[in-house]
C-alpha positions as CSV (number, residue, x, y, z in Angstrom):
1,M,0.2,0.1,-0.2
2,E,2.9,2.5,1.0
3,L,4.2,2.1,-2.7
4,S,1.1,2.8,-4.4
5,K,0.4,6.0,-2.1
6,D,3.8,7.2,-3.0
7,I,3.4,6.8,-6.9
8,E,-0.2,8.6,-6.6
9,M,1.4,11.3,-4.7
10,M,4.3,11.8,-6.5
11,S,2.6,11.9,-9.8
12,A,-0.2,14.5,-8.7
13,G,-2.3,11.7,-9.3
14,R,-1.5,10.9,-13.1
15,L,-0.5,7.2,-12.1
16,K,-2.9,5.4,-9.7
17,V,-2.0,1.9,-8.6
18,Q,-5.0,-0.2,-7.3
19,V,-3.9,-3.0,-4.9
20,F,-5.0,-6.8,-4.8
21,A,-4.1,-9.4,-2.3
22,G,-2.9,-12.6,-3.5
23,G,-5.7,-14.5,-4.5
24,E,-7.9,-11.7,-5.3
25,L,-7.4,-11.4,-9.0
26,V,-4.5,-14.7,-9.5
27,P,-3.5,-17.1,-7.0
28,P,-0.7,-15.9,-4.8
29,L,2.3,-18.0,-6.7
30,Q,1.5,-16.9,-10.0
31,T,1.4,-13.1,-10.4
32,F,4.7,-13.9,-12.3
33,D,2.5,-15.2,-15.3
34,A,0.1,-12.5,-14.6
35,V,2.5,-9.8,-15.2
36,S,4.4,-11.3,-17.9
37,Q,1.0,-12.1,-20.0
38,G,-0.3,-8.6,-19.1
39,V,-3.4,-9.8,-17.1
40,V,-2.2,-7.2,-14.6
41,E,0.4,-4.2,-15.2
42,M,2.1,-4.8,-11.9
43,G,3.1,-7.5,-9.5
44,H,4.5,-7.6,-6.0
45,G,6.2,-10.6,-4.5
46,S,9.8,-12.6,-3.9
47,A,12.0,-14.0,-7.2
48,Y,12.6,-17.2,-5.5
49,Y,8.9,-18.4,-6.5
50,W,9.6,-18.2,-10.1
51,A,12.8,-20.6,-9.8
52,G,11.2,-22.9,-11.7
53,K,10.7,-20.7,-14.8
54,V,14.1,-18.7,-13.9
55,P,16.2,-20.6,-11.8
56,A,18.9,-17.7,-11.9
57,A,16.2,-15.6,-10.4
58,Q,16.9,-16.8,-7.0
59,F,19.7,-15.2,-6.6
60,M,17.4,-11.7,-6.7
61,S,15.8,-12.8,-3.7
62,A,17.6,-15.1,-1.4
63,V,20.7,-17.2,-1.2
64,P,21.5,-19.5,1.4
65,F,24.8,-18.2,3.5
66,G,24.7,-14.9,1.1
67,M,24.6,-11.4,1.4
68,T,22.7,-9.6,4.0
69,A,20.7,-6.7,2.5
70,K,23.5,-4.3,2.8
71,G,25.2,-6.4,0.6
72,V,22.1,-7.1,-1.6
73,N,21.5,-3.6,-2.1
74,A,25.2,-2.8,-2.7
75,W,25.0,-5.4,-5.4
76,F,21.7,-4.4,-6.9
77,Y,22.1,-0.7,-7.2
78,S,26.0,-0.4,-7.6
79,G,27.3,-3.6,-8.1
80,G,25.6,-4.7,-11.7
81,G,23.1,-6.9,-10.0
82,L,20.2,-5.1,-11.0
83,E,21.5,-5.5,-15.0
84,L,21.5,-8.8,-14.7
85,W,18.3,-9.4,-12.9
86,R,16.8,-7.3,-16.2
87,E,18.4,-9.7,-18.5
88,L,16.8,-12.4,-17.0
89,Y,13.7,-11.2,-16.7
90,E,13.6,-9.7,-20.7
91,P,12.5,-12.8,-22.4
92,F,9.4,-12.7,-19.9
93,N,8.1,-9.4,-20.9
94,L,8.9,-8.0,-17.3
95,I,10.9,-5.1,-15.9
96,P,12.2,-6.0,-12.2
97,F,12.9,-3.6,-9.2
98,P,14.1,-4.1,-6.0
99,A,11.1,-3.1,-3.9
100,G,11.7,-4.4,-0.2
101,N,14.0,-6.7,2.0
102,S,13.5,-8.5,5.1
103,G,16.5,-8.2,6.6
104,V,18.0,-11.5,8.1
105,Q,15.0,-13.8,8.8
106,M,14.9,-16.2,11.4
107,G,15.5,-20.1,10.9
108,G,11.9,-21.4,11.3
109,W,9.9,-22.9,14.0
110,F,9.9,-26.9,14.7
111,N,8.3,-28.9,16.9
112,K,11.2,-31.2,17.6
113,K,14.7,-29.7,18.7
114,I,17.1,-29.7,15.8
115,E,20.5,-30.9,17.8
116,S,22.3,-32.8,14.9
117,V,22.2,-33.0,11.3
118,A,20.1,-36.4,11.9
119,D,17.0,-34.6,13.0
120,L,16.8,-32.9,9.4
121,K,16.2,-36.3,8.1
122,G,12.7,-36.8,7.2
123,L,11.8,-33.6,8.5
124,K,8.7,-32.1,6.4
125,M,9.5,-28.3,6.2
126,R,7.8,-25.3,4.5
127,I,11.0,-23.6,2.7
128,P,11.0,-22.4,-0.8
129,G,13.9,-21.4,-3.3
130,L,17.6,-22.6,-2.5
131,G,17.2,-23.4,1.0
132,G,14.6,-26.0,0.3
133,K,17.2,-27.7,-2.2
134,V,19.5,-27.5,0.6
135,L,17.1,-29.1,3.0
136,A,15.9,-31.9,0.6
137,K,20.1,-32.7,0.2
138,A,20.2,-32.8,4.1
139,G,17.4,-35.4,3.9
140,G,14.3,-33.4,4.5
141,T,11.4,-32.6,2.4
142,A,10.8,-28.9,1.2
143,E,7.0,-27.7,0.5
144,L,6.2,-24.5,-0.8
145,L,3.0,-22.9,0.5
146,A,1.7,-19.7,0.6
147,G,1.7,-17.5,3.3
148,A,-1.9,-18.0,4.0
149,E,-1.7,-21.9,4.0
150,I,1.1,-22.4,6.5
151,Y,-0.8,-22.0,9.9
152,T,-3.2,-24.5,8.8
153,A,-0.5,-27.0,7.4
154,L,1.7,-27.0,10.5
155,E,-1.3,-27.0,12.7
156,R,-2.7,-30.3,11.2
157,G,0.8,-32.1,10.9
158,R,0.8,-31.8,7.0
159,I,4.7,-30.2,7.9
160,D,6.9,-30.4,10.9
161,A,8.2,-27.2,10.7
162,T,8.1,-24.0,9.0
163,E,9.9,-20.9,8.5
164,W,8.4,-17.5,7.7
165,V,9.6,-14.2,8.1
166,G,10.9,-12.9,11.4
167,P,9.5,-12.3,15.0
168,F,7.0,-9.6,14.0
169,H,5.2,-11.3,11.3
170,D,5.4,-14.9,12.4
171,Q,3.7,-13.7,15.7
172,R,1.0,-12.2,13.5
173,L,0.4,-15.7,12.2
174,G,0.4,-16.9,15.4
175,L,3.1,-19.6,14.9
176,H,4.1,-19.4,18.4
177,R,0.7,-21.1,19.3
178,I,1.7,-24.3,17.0
179,A,5.3,-24.8,17.7
180,D,7.5,-25.6,20.6
181,Y,10.9,-24.2,19.0
182,Y,12.1,-21.1,17.6
183,Y,15.5,-21.3,15.9
184,Y,18.0,-18.8,14.4
185,P,19.7,-17.5,12.3
186,G,18.0,-17.8,9.3
187,W,20.8,-19.3,7.0
188,H,18.6,-20.0,4.4
189,E,17.3,-16.2,3.6
190,P,20.0,-13.9,5.1
191,G,18.6,-10.7,3.4
192,T,15.3,-11.5,1.5
193,A,14.8,-9.1,-1.3
194,L,11.2,-8.5,-2.8
195,E,10.0,-7.2,-6.3
196,L,7.9,-5.3,-8.3
197,I,7.4,-6.6,-11.7
198,V,6.3,-4.3,-14.5
199,N,4.6,-5.4,-17.9
200,R,6.7,-4.2,-20.6
201,Q,4.5,-3.0,-22.6
202,A,2.7,-1.0,-19.5
203,W,5.7,0.4,-18.5
204,E,7.0,1.6,-22.5
205,S,3.4,3.4,-22.3
206,L,4.4,5.3,-19.7
207,P,6.1,9.2,-19.9
208,P,9.6,9.3,-18.8
209,D,8.7,11.6,-15.6
210,L,6.2,8.7,-14.7
211,Q,9.1,6.1,-15.2
212,K,11.4,7.9,-12.9
213,I,8.6,8.2,-10.3
214,I,8.2,4.3,-10.2
215,D,11.8,4.2,-9.8
216,I,12.0,6.3,-7.2
217,A,9.2,5.3,-5.2
218,T,10.8,1.6,-5.5
219,R,14.0,2.6,-4.1
220,S,12.0,4.5,-1.0
221,I,9.9,1.5,-0.5
222,N,13.0,-0.9,-0.5
223,Q,14.7,1.1,2.2
224,W,11.3,2.1,4.0
225,M,10.7,-1.8,4.3
226,L,14.0,-3.1,5.8
227,S,13.8,0.0,8.7
228,K,10.4,-1.5,9.5
229,F,11.1,-4.8,9.9
230,E,14.2,-4.0,11.7
231,A,12.0,-1.6,14.2
232,L,9.4,-4.1,14.7
233,N,11.2,-7.3,15.2
234,I,12.8,-5.5,18.4
235,Q,9.5,-5.6,20.3
236,A,8.3,-8.9,18.6
237,L,11.3,-11.1,19.6
238,R,11.0,-9.5,23.1
239,E,7.3,-10.6,23.3
240,L,7.7,-14.0,21.6
241,K,10.5,-14.9,24.5
242,E,9.1,-12.9,27.8
243,K,5.3,-13.2,26.9
244,H,4.6,-16.3,25.2
245,Q,7.4,-18.0,26.6
246,V,8.6,-18.8,23.2
247,E,12.2,-21.2,23.6
248,V,14.4,-19.6,21.3
249,L,17.2,-21.8,20.0
250,A,20.4,-21.3,18.1
251,F,21.3,-24.2,15.0
252,P,24.1,-26.1,16.3
253,P,27.4,-25.2,14.5
254,D,27.8,-28.7,13.2
255,V,24.4,-28.3,12.1
256,I,25.5,-24.8,10.2
257,A,28.7,-26.1,8.8
258,E,26.9,-29.3,7.3
259,L,24.0,-26.9,5.8
260,K,26.8,-24.5,4.5
261,R,28.7,-27.3,2.7
262,L,25.5,-28.7,1.4
263,T,24.5,-25.4,0.0
264,L,27.9,-24.9,-2.0
265,E,27.1,-28.3,-3.5
266,T,23.8,-27.2,-4.5
267,L,24.8,-23.9,-6.1
268,A,27.7,-26.0,-7.9
269,E,24.9,-28.5,-9.5
270,E,22.7,-25.7,-10.1
271,A,25.2,-24.0,-12.0
272,A,26.4,-27.0,-14.2
273,K,22.3,-27.2,-15.4
274,D,21.7,-23.6,-16.6
275,A,24.2,-21.1,-18.5
276,S,22.2,-18.2,-17.0
277,F,22.5,-19.4,-13.3
278,Q,26.4,-20.2,-13.7
279,K,26.6,-16.6,-15.2
280,V,24.6,-15.0,-12.1
281,Y,26.3,-17.2,-9.2
282,K,29.6,-15.9,-10.7
283,A,28.5,-12.0,-10.4
284,Y,27.1,-12.5,-6.8
285,Q,30.3,-14.7,-5.9
286,H,32.6,-12.4,-6.6
287,F,30.5,-9.6,-5.1
288,Q,30.2,-11.2,-2.3
289,K,33.7,-12.0,-1.5
290,G,34.7,-8.7,-1.9
291,H,31.9,-7.1,-0.2
292,A,32.9,-10.0,2.9
293,A,36.3,-8.7,2.7
294,W,35.2,-5.1,3.5
295,N,32.4,-6.0,6.0
296,K,35.7,-7.8,8.2
297,V,37.3,-4.7,8.6
298,A,34.0,-2.7,8.7
299,D,30.7,-4.0,10.2
300,D,32.0,-7.1,11.6
301,A,35.2,-5.6,13.2
302,Y,33.0,-2.8,14.9
303,S,30.5,-5.4,16.2
304,S,33.5,-7.5,18.0
305,A,35.0,-4.2,19.1
306,I,32.2,-3.3,21.0
307,G,31.1,-6.9,22.0
308,N,28.0,-7.5,20.0
309,K,28.7,-11.0,18.6
């Protein structure tokens, strides 16, 4: 809603965006096709949902053990990531824009403790994208469910665990009422980007000033959403722990180490199957390596110096 309000205000009412919730016009996981085919002019979602059509699009959403929002945004806006993204979507008649980021997510809700890698075997978990492929390699089963389906699936035992977003959104969904353990960190989604996709013909029908307004509005909402997530999660995590007595646990180091190993294996396999995936992976990997070297003497060093490890 904030994005549509900004666009209407900045355009002095010349461009109005009518917002529909998932399922009102098209099913939640069919936004990509609807915008591509011109059924609607715009859509909002996250690129890993279209992995079946554009495997490399997952780099424009969330990469297990990848970059946080700070690095992702640097890559998009100043490191060539957005150009690659638009190249990927061009055959589908779409123009993408970064339009939100969740920040580092939580690891998920589980109805049994995860004390070793063996506990992942046979686990049915709602987890999308590359994270789901990694879980499958660890012996689990990944389920792709829309947000509205998650609570019922976990409550009825269709799944054993789920990830959603972070404390604020997880609390609103009521997941603390039907799961015993809340794990961190969100190894699978360290900085999940959301997207605005625009039908190319609709975009090209706009004059340059309205195109620029959409561009600026998405940049604004990208920062606004990340800031909102960060602020709301502070209070929500406190409430989950103190009011609802949720047991918040860290994944054991050996589990994290194995998931990281399986992630590298998964990425290499996916790259071997798809030339576009390989191209984007190399670009992402190169930027991530440089960003990590900078962070080592910047954010990481600062957090270590003041004791915020």
